[in-house]
C-alpha positions, 0 to 999 in steps of 0.5 A: 843787642841794640846800642841803646841797650849796651849804652844803658848797660854801660851807663848803669855800671858807671853811674847807676843811671839808665837813659829813658825816652820822656812820655809825652802827656796829653793836657788834662781834660777840663772838667765837666760843667757841674750839673744844674740840680733838677730843682733849679731847672725851669720848666721848658717853654717858661712863659710869664703870663696873666692869671690863666683863671683870674677868679681862682688864680688870685686872692689878692685884689687890686694890690698897690706897688709903690715903685721907687729907686733906692733911697727915694723916701720910699720907707717914709711914705710907706709907714705914712701909708701903714698909719692909715686904718685901711692900708697895710704896707709891710716891710720890703718882702722881696717877694720876686726873689721867691722861686719854685723847685721842682725836684723830681721828673714826675712832678715836672711832668705833671705841672706841665700836663696840668698847663702850668708854667714855672712863672705861673707856679711862682705867681701863686706863691707871690700872691699867696704870700702877699694875701697872707701878710694882708690877712693877717693885718686885718685891713683891706689894702696892701701896698708893697714898696720894695725898691728892686721891684722896678726891675720886675714891673712888667712881670708884676703887672702880668701877675696882677692885672688889677694892680695899681702903681704909685711912682715916687721920684727924688732928684737923681743927684740927692739919690746918688748922695744919700745911697753913698752916705747910707754906708760910705765904706762899701758904697764909694761915690764912684759907684753910686752913679751907675748903681742907682741910675740902674734903679731910675732908668727901670723906674722911668721905663715902668712909669713911661708904659704903666698907668699911675700916680707919680709923687715926688719926695721933695713935695712929700716933705715939703707938704705931707698932708697935701701929698697925702690927701691926693694920694689917698684920692688915687687910692679911694680912700678918705684922708686920716690925720694919723698919717702924719703921726706915723711915729706913734704906731709899730710898722716892723723893724727898721732893718737894714736890707728891708728898708731905711734903718737910719736915725731919721726914719726912727724919729717919727717925724717928717724932716726937711729935704736936703737943698737940691744940688746945683746943675753944675754939681750933676754928673752928665750921666744923670742929665738925661734922667734929670730932664725927664723927671723935670729937675733940669731944663 
């Protein structure tokens, strides 16, 4: 009889308890990472490229993309353009966020054997959506103006090689102030510079690499007819005075998330821009983009 057995027997008789060795436990293994559903997985070897068969892959011809930062007056320019008898400029469509889910192995295999990349399929959907929107309007020319398009300018240019571009600039500090003022509680000033500067940086990158027409917000509100005449010339259109009377027409809802929604745009008349900030009011982080856009020497 071992000493451990005798000791436990005595202890149990006196106290009702026995001594046991605590078994060491291995740390629990971390759970495996969640499996990405098949319909969310990109096809292997995905590449962004122009239309393989331009004559059949695209319905939309020579679309125009208005590239701008947020809070740059793009809704104002949109409704002015949409007031032209030949131009349809819808609410922000956010089309680039649309993707294609391929939820089974056979459909993925079929798309690969047919020579489609995942991006090819998305481009077909994008083109079909915007073409349908244009066709429903009864007008021949589409102008799309979702500000986040600046982050995808390369892909947009690849999707529609015949696209034309309009670049809308505004004083960077005015953009910062307007972004904050649109929702002060959710958009504190300490976030305003980095959040809006990202848009401005990509916009300048697009403006550097793509051909197009640059329009300044300050010039647009100071001389709307003159700027619109210049823009119509670029687009191959005759200027129409109705573009200044945009408040007389229906341009879709002014709803937060898909364009400007504040009272100023609902007024239906061009409102003078805010005074430009003094150089001393401009944060150092904005100096470089201000110089590139010629708001600082």
